[in-house]
DSSP file (Angstrom, degrees, kcal/mol; ACC not computed):
  #  RESIDUE AA STRUCTURE BP1 BP2  ACC     N-H-->O    O-->H-N    N-H-->O    O-->H-N    TCO  KAPPA ALPHA  PHI   PSI    X-CA   Y-CA   Z-CA
    1    1 A M              0   0    0      0, 0.0     2,-0.1     0, 0.0     5,-0.0   0.000 360.0 360.0 360.0 150.5   83.1  102.4   89.6
    2    2 A N    >   -     0   0    0      1,-0.1     3,-1.8     0, 0.0     4,-0.1  -0.431 360.0 -92.1 -94.8 176.8   82.2  104.5   86.6
    3    3 A D  G >  S+     0   0    0      1,-0.3     3,-1.6     2,-0.2    -1,-0.1   0.788 121.5  65.3 -60.9 -28.0   83.8  104.5   83.2
    4    4 A A  G 3  S+     0   0    0      1,-0.3    73,-0.3    68,-0.0    -1,-0.3   0.698 101.3  52.0 -68.6 -15.6   86.3  107.2   84.1
    5    5 A E  G <  S+     0   0    0     -3,-1.8    68,-3.5    71,-0.1     2,-0.4   0.237 106.0  59.5-103.4  13.2   87.8  104.8   86.6
    6    6 A S  E <   +A   72   0A   0     -3,-1.6     2,-0.3    66,-0.2    66,-0.2  -0.997  55.7 149.0-144.0 134.6   88.3  101.9   84.2
    7    7 A C  E     -A   71   0A   0     64,-2.5    64,-3.1    -2,-0.4     2,-0.3  -0.981  17.1-165.0-157.4 164.0   90.3  101.6   81.0
    8    8 A D  E     +A   70   0A   0     -2,-0.3     2,-0.3    62,-0.2    62,-0.2  -0.969   7.5 174.4-150.1 163.3   92.2   99.0   78.9
    9    9 A G  E     -A   69   0A   0     60,-2.1    60,-3.0    -2,-0.3     2,-0.4  -0.980  26.8-118.4-162.6 166.0   94.7   98.8   76.1
   10   10 A S  E     -A   68   0A   0     -2,-0.3     2,-0.3    58,-0.2    58,-0.2  -0.948  28.9-179.0-116.6 136.6   96.9   96.5   74.1
   11   11 A F  E     -A   67   0A   0     56,-2.5    56,-3.3    -2,-0.4     2,-0.5  -0.980  22.1-129.8-136.0 144.9  100.7   96.9   74.0
   12   12 A T  E     -A   66   0A   0     -2,-0.3     2,-0.4    54,-0.2    54,-0.2  -0.829  24.9-120.2-100.3 131.6  103.4   95.0   72.1
   13   13 A V        +     0   0    0     52,-2.8    51,-3.0    -2,-0.5    75,-0.2  -0.523  32.9 178.5 -65.4 120.9  106.4   93.7   74.0
   14   14 A A        +     0   0    0     73,-1.5    -1,-0.2    -2,-0.4    74,-0.1   0.667  40.5 107.6-102.2 -20.0  109.4   95.3   72.3
   15   15 A R  S >  S-     0   0    0     72,-0.5     3,-1.6    74,-0.3    76,-0.2  -0.351  70.3-131.8 -67.1 139.1  112.4   94.0   74.3
   16   16 A E  T 3  S+     0   0    0     74,-0.7    47,-0.4     1,-0.3    -1,-0.1   0.859 109.4  45.1 -57.8 -37.7  114.5   91.5   72.5
   17   17 A L  T 3  S-     0   0    0      1,-0.3    -1,-0.3    45,-0.1    -2,-0.1   0.398 111.0-132.1 -88.5   3.1  114.4   89.1   75.5
   18   18 A G    <   -     0   0    0     -3,-1.6     2,-1.5     1,-0.1    -1,-0.3  -0.298  50.3 -33.6  81.6-165.4  110.7   89.6   76.0
   19   19 A F  S    S+     0   0    0     42,-3.5    42,-0.4    -3,-0.1    41,-0.2  -0.559  85.3 157.5 -93.3  69.7  108.8   90.4   79.2
   20   20 A H     >  -     0   0    0     -2,-1.5     4,-2.2    40,-0.1     5,-0.2   0.001  58.7 -69.8 -86.6-168.2  111.1   88.4   81.5
   21   21 A L  H  > S+     0   0    0      1,-0.2     4,-2.5     2,-0.2     5,-0.2   0.860 125.6  54.8 -59.3 -42.2  111.6   88.8   85.2
   22   22 A R  H  > S+     0   0    0      1,-0.2     4,-2.0     2,-0.2    -1,-0.2   0.962 114.4  38.1 -61.6 -52.8  113.4   92.1   85.2
   23   23 A P  H  > S+     0   0    0      0, 0.0     4,-2.2     0, 0.0    -1,-0.2   0.852 115.3  53.9 -68.7 -29.7  110.8   94.1   83.3
   24   24 A T  H  X S+     0   0    0     -4,-2.2     4,-2.4     2,-0.2    -2,-0.2   0.876 107.5  51.8 -69.4 -33.2  107.9   92.3   85.0
   25   25 A G  H  X S+     0   0    0     -4,-2.5     4,-2.3    -5,-0.2    -1,-0.2   0.918 110.5  47.8 -63.6 -42.7  109.5   93.3   88.4
   26   26 A R  H  X S+     0   0    0     -4,-2.0     4,-2.6    -5,-0.2    -2,-0.2   0.885 110.7  53.3 -63.0 -38.4  109.6   96.9   87.1
   27   27 A F  H  X S+     0   0    0     -4,-2.2     4,-2.9     2,-0.2    -2,-0.2   0.934 109.4  46.8 -61.7 -48.2  106.0   96.5   86.0
   28   28 A V  H  X S+     0   0    0     -4,-2.4     4,-1.8     1,-0.2    -2,-0.2   0.921 113.7  48.8 -61.4 -44.2  104.8   95.3   89.5
   29   29 A K  H  X S+     0   0    0     -4,-2.3     4,-0.5     1,-0.2    -1,-0.2   0.921 113.9  45.7 -63.6 -42.5  106.7   98.1   91.2
   30   30 A L  H >< S+     0   0    0     -4,-2.6     3,-1.2     1,-0.2     4,-0.3   0.905 109.8  54.5 -67.6 -40.5  105.2  100.7   88.9
   31   31 A A  H >< S+     0   0    0     -4,-2.9     3,-1.4     1,-0.3     5,-0.3   0.856 102.3  58.7 -62.3 -33.5  101.7   99.3   89.2
   32   32 A A  H 3< S+     0   0    0     -4,-1.8    -1,-0.3     1,-0.2    -2,-0.2   0.685  93.2  67.7 -69.0 -17.5  102.0   99.6   93.0
   33   33 A E  T << S+     0   0    0     -3,-1.2     2,-0.3    -4,-0.5    -1,-0.2   0.632  94.2  70.9 -76.1 -13.2  102.6  103.4   92.6
   34   34 A F  S <  S-     0   0    0     -3,-1.4     2,-1.8    -4,-0.3    42,-0.0  -0.770  84.4-123.4-110.1 151.1   99.0  103.9   91.4
   35   35 A D  S    S+     0   0    0     -2,-0.3    40,-1.8     2,-0.1     2,-0.3  -0.612  80.2  97.5 -84.6  76.9   95.7  103.7   93.2
   36   36 A A  S    S-     0   0    0     -2,-1.8     2,-0.5    -5,-0.3    37,-0.3  -0.988  74.0-118.4-162.3 152.0   94.4  101.1   90.7
   37   37 A E  E     -B   72   0A   0     35,-3.5    35,-2.3    -2,-0.3     2,-0.4  -0.864  34.5-159.8 -96.2 130.6   93.9   97.4   90.2
   38   38 A V  E     +B   71   0A   0     -2,-0.5    12,-3.4    33,-0.2    13,-0.4  -0.933  12.7 179.0-119.3 133.3   95.9   96.1   87.2
   39   39 A E  E     -BC  70  49A   0     31,-2.6    31,-2.8    -2,-0.4     2,-0.4  -0.967   7.8-162.1-130.2 149.7   95.3   92.9   85.3
   40   40 A V  E     -BC  69  48A   0      8,-2.6     8,-2.7    -2,-0.3     2,-0.3  -0.977   7.8-179.6-134.3 144.0   97.2   91.6   82.2
   41   41 A A  E     -BC  68  47A   0     27,-2.4    27,-3.2    -2,-0.4     6,-0.2  -0.997  27.1-168.1-142.7 146.8   96.3   89.0   79.6
   42   42 A V  S    S+     0   0    0      4,-0.5     2,-0.4    -2,-0.3    24,-0.1   0.768  92.0  26.9 -92.2 -42.2   97.9   87.4   76.6
   43   43 A R  S >  S-     0   0    0      3,-0.3     3,-2.1    25,-0.1    -1,-0.3  -0.932 100.6 -93.5-122.4 146.0   94.6   85.8   75.5
   44   44 A E  T 3  S+     0   0    0     -2,-0.4    -2,-0.0     1,-0.3    -1,-0.0  -0.293 111.0  22.1 -56.0 135.6   91.1   87.0   76.3
   45   45 A G  T 3  S+     0   0    0      1,-0.0     2,-0.4    -4,-0.0    -1,-0.3   0.337  99.7  93.4  89.0  -6.9   89.7   85.4   79.4
   46   46 A E    <   +     0   0    0     -3,-2.1    -4,-0.5     2,-0.0    -3,-0.3  -0.550  55.7 166.4-117.6  66.1   93.1   84.5   80.9
   47   47 A W  E     -C   41   0A   0     -2,-0.4     2,-0.3    -6,-0.2    -6,-0.2  -0.569  13.6-171.5 -84.1 141.1   93.7   87.5   83.1
   48   48 A V  E     -C   40   0A   0     -8,-2.7    -8,-2.6    -2,-0.2     2,-0.2  -0.899  35.8 -87.1-125.9 160.8   96.5   87.6   85.8
   49   49 A S  E >   -C   39   0A   0     -2,-0.3     3,-1.2   -10,-0.2   -10,-0.3  -0.457  23.0-150.4 -66.5 129.9   97.2   90.2   88.5
   50   50 A G  T 3  S+     0   0    0    -12,-3.4   -19,-0.2     1,-0.2   -11,-0.2   0.467  97.5  61.5 -76.7  -2.4   99.5   93.0   87.4
   51   51 A Q  T 3  S+     0   0    0    -13,-0.4     2,-0.5   -20,-0.1    -1,-0.2   0.259  88.1  85.0-105.8  10.2  100.7   93.2   90.9
   52   52 A S    <>  -     0   0    0     -3,-1.2     4,-2.4     1,-0.2     5,-0.2  -0.941  57.6-164.3-119.0 111.9  102.1   89.6   90.9
   53   53 A L  H  > S+     0   0    0     -2,-0.5     4,-2.6     1,-0.2     5,-0.2   0.917  93.4  47.7 -58.5 -46.4  105.6   89.0   89.6
   54   54 A L  H  > S+     0   0    0      2,-0.2     4,-1.8     1,-0.2    -1,-0.2   0.893 110.6  51.2 -64.7 -40.1  105.1   85.3   89.3
   55   55 A A  H  4 S+     0   0    0      2,-0.2     4,-0.4     1,-0.2    -1,-0.2   0.933 112.9  45.7 -61.8 -45.8  101.7   85.7   87.5
   56   56 A L  H >< S+     0   0    0     -4,-2.4     3,-1.6    -7,-0.2     5,-0.4   0.927 111.8  51.2 -64.1 -44.6  103.2   88.1   85.0
   57   57 A A  H >< S+     0   0    0     -4,-2.6     3,-1.4     1,-0.3    -1,-0.2   0.831 100.8  64.2 -63.1 -30.9  106.2   85.9   84.4
   58   58 A S  T 3< S+     0   0    0     -4,-1.8    -1,-0.3     1,-0.3    -2,-0.2   0.663  85.2  74.6 -68.6 -14.2  103.9   82.9   83.8
   59   59 A L  T <  S-     0   0    0     -3,-1.6    -1,-0.3    -4,-0.4    -2,-0.2   0.772  88.3-148.8 -68.8 -24.6  102.5   84.7   80.7
   60   60 A G    <   -     0   0    0     -3,-1.4     2,-0.8    -4,-0.4    -3,-0.1   0.878  22.6-176.2  60.8  39.1  105.7   83.8   78.8
   61   61 A A        -     0   0    0    -42,-0.4   -42,-3.5    -5,-0.4    -1,-0.2  -0.591   1.4-171.1 -79.8 107.9  105.5   87.0   76.7
   62   62 A S    >   -     0   0    0     -2,-0.8     3,-2.2   -44,-0.3   -49,-0.3  -0.326  43.1 -59.9 -87.5 174.6  108.3   87.0   74.2
   63   63 A R  T 3  S+     0   0    0    -47,-0.4   -49,-0.2     1,-0.3    -1,-0.2  -0.310 127.3  24.8 -56.0 134.6  109.2   89.9   71.9
   64   64 A G  T 3  S+     0   0    0    -51,-3.0    -1,-0.3     1,-0.3     2,-0.2   0.295  86.9 137.6  92.4  -8.6  106.2   90.8   69.7
   65   65 A T    <   -     0   0    0     -3,-2.2   -52,-2.8   -52,-0.1     2,-0.6  -0.485  52.1-132.4 -70.4 137.9  103.6   89.4   72.1
   66   66 A R  E     -A   12   0A   0    -54,-0.2     2,-0.5    -2,-0.2   -54,-0.2  -0.846  22.2-162.3 -92.4 122.2  100.5   91.7   72.4
   67   67 A L  E     -A   11   0A   0    -56,-3.3   -56,-2.5    -2,-0.6     2,-0.5  -0.901   8.7-146.0-104.5 130.7   99.6   92.1   76.0
   68   68 A R  E     -AB  10  41A   0    -27,-3.2   -27,-2.4    -2,-0.5     2,-0.4  -0.822  15.6-164.8 -92.1 134.2   96.2   93.4   77.1
   69   69 A V  E     -AB   9  40A   0    -60,-3.0   -60,-2.1    -2,-0.5     2,-0.4  -0.985   5.3-171.3-123.4 128.8   96.2   95.6   80.2
   70   70 A R  E     -AB   8  39A   0    -31,-2.8   -31,-2.6    -2,-0.4     2,-0.4  -0.980   6.9-173.6-122.7 128.8   93.0   96.4   82.1
   71   71 A V  E     -AB   7  38A   0    -64,-3.1   -64,-2.5    -2,-0.4     2,-0.4  -0.978   6.7-176.9-129.3 134.2   93.1   99.0   84.9
   72   72 A R  E     +AB   6  37A   0    -35,-2.3   -35,-3.5    -2,-0.4   -66,-0.2  -0.996  40.3  60.5-130.2 134.7   90.4  100.0   87.4
   73   73 A G  S >  S-     0   0    0    -68,-3.5     3,-1.8    -2,-0.4     4,-0.2  -0.741  93.6 -58.0 140.5 174.2   90.6  102.7   90.0
   74   74 A P  T 3  S+     0   0    0      0, 0.0     3,-0.3     0, 0.0   -38,-0.2   0.802 133.0  42.8 -55.8 -33.7   91.1  106.5   90.5
   75   75 A D  T 3> S+     0   0    0    -40,-1.8     4,-2.7     1,-0.2     5,-0.3   0.093  78.2 123.8-101.4  22.6   94.5  106.4   88.7
   76   76 A A  H <> S+     0   0    0     -3,-1.8     4,-2.6   -41,-0.2     5,-0.2   0.888  72.4  44.9 -53.0 -50.9   93.4  104.1   85.9
   77   77 A V  H  > S+     0   0    0    -73,-0.3     4,-2.1    -3,-0.3    -1,-0.2   0.930 116.3  44.8 -65.3 -46.7   94.3  106.4   83.0
   78   78 A A  H  > S+     0   0    0      1,-0.2     4,-2.3     2,-0.2    -1,-0.2   0.890 114.4  50.3 -63.5 -39.6   97.7  107.4   84.3
   79   79 A A  H  X S+     0   0    0     -4,-2.7     4,-2.8     2,-0.2     5,-0.3   0.928 109.3  50.3 -65.3 -45.4   98.5  103.8   85.3
   80   80 A L  H  X S+     0   0    0     -4,-2.6     4,-2.4    -5,-0.3     5,-0.2   0.916 111.7  48.5 -60.0 -43.9   97.6  102.5   81.9
   81   81 A E  H  X S+     0   0    0     -4,-2.1     4,-2.2    -5,-0.2    -1,-0.2   0.944 114.9  44.0 -60.9 -48.7   99.8  105.1   80.1
   82   82 A A  H  X S+     0   0    0     -4,-2.3     4,-1.8     1,-0.2    -2,-0.2   0.909 115.6  46.6 -64.5 -43.3  102.8  104.4   82.3
   83   83 A L  H  X S+     0   0    0     -4,-2.8     4,-2.2     2,-0.2    -1,-0.2   0.873 110.6  53.5 -68.8 -37.5  102.5  100.6   82.2
   84   84 A G  H  X S+     0   0    0     -4,-2.4     4,-2.1    -5,-0.3    -1,-0.2   0.920 107.4  51.0 -61.8 -44.6  102.0  100.7   78.4
   85   85 A R  H  X S+     0   0    0     -4,-2.2     4,-0.5     1,-0.2    -1,-0.2   0.903 108.8  52.3 -59.6 -40.1  105.2  102.7   77.9
   86   86 A L  H >< S+     0   0    0     -4,-1.8     3,-1.1     1,-0.2    -1,-0.2   0.930 109.2  48.6 -63.4 -45.3  107.1  100.2   80.0
   87   87 A I  H 3< S+     0   0    0     -4,-2.2   -73,-1.5     1,-0.2   -72,-0.5   0.878 113.9  47.2 -60.2 -38.5  105.9   97.2   78.0
   88   88 A E  H 3< S+     0   0    0     -4,-2.1    -1,-0.2   -75,-0.2    -2,-0.2   0.401  79.6 118.8 -90.8   3.6  106.8   98.9   74.7
   89   89 A E    <<  -     0   0    0     -3,-1.1   -75,-0.3    -4,-0.5   -74,-0.3  -0.554  57.0-149.4 -66.1 129.1  110.3  100.1   75.8
   90   90 A P  S    S+     0   0    0      0, 0.0   -74,-0.7     0, 0.0     2,-0.3   0.757  74.2  23.0 -76.4 -22.2  112.7   98.4   73.4
   91   91 A V  S    S-     0   0    0    -76,-0.2   -76,-0.1   -75,-0.1   -77,-0.0  -0.949  88.1 -95.5-139.2 159.2  115.6   98.2   75.9
   92   92 A E        -     0   0    0     -2,-0.3     2,-0.1     1,-0.1   -70,-0.0  -0.574  45.9-120.7 -69.2 131.3  116.1   98.2   79.6
   93   93 A P              0   0    0      0, 0.0    -1,-0.1     0, 0.0    -4,-0.0  -0.402 360.0 360.0 -69.7 155.2  116.9  101.7   80.9
   94   94 A D              0   0    0     -2,-0.1    -2,-0.0     0, 0.0     0, 0.0   0.496 360.0 360.0 -69.0 360.0  120.3  102.1   82.6
């Protein structure tokens, strides 16, 4: 893949209850909508699949945690933007 197909960013968990099962479930569902491979890390070198609910929940990301998101594939830029917005949403949408 070339550089246009790969991007990464850091996002801060804004929800009061952190990145618990409900938002991680939404994250997995949203990630599946893109033609891209998604990985997430709390610490450099400890990447987990962004398509795995259990892997994401295992990060234990509480409010204020910085999550690194790395995306590769044709939809990388759009996926990163959408997933970053989800992480930084302060409340669950209705």
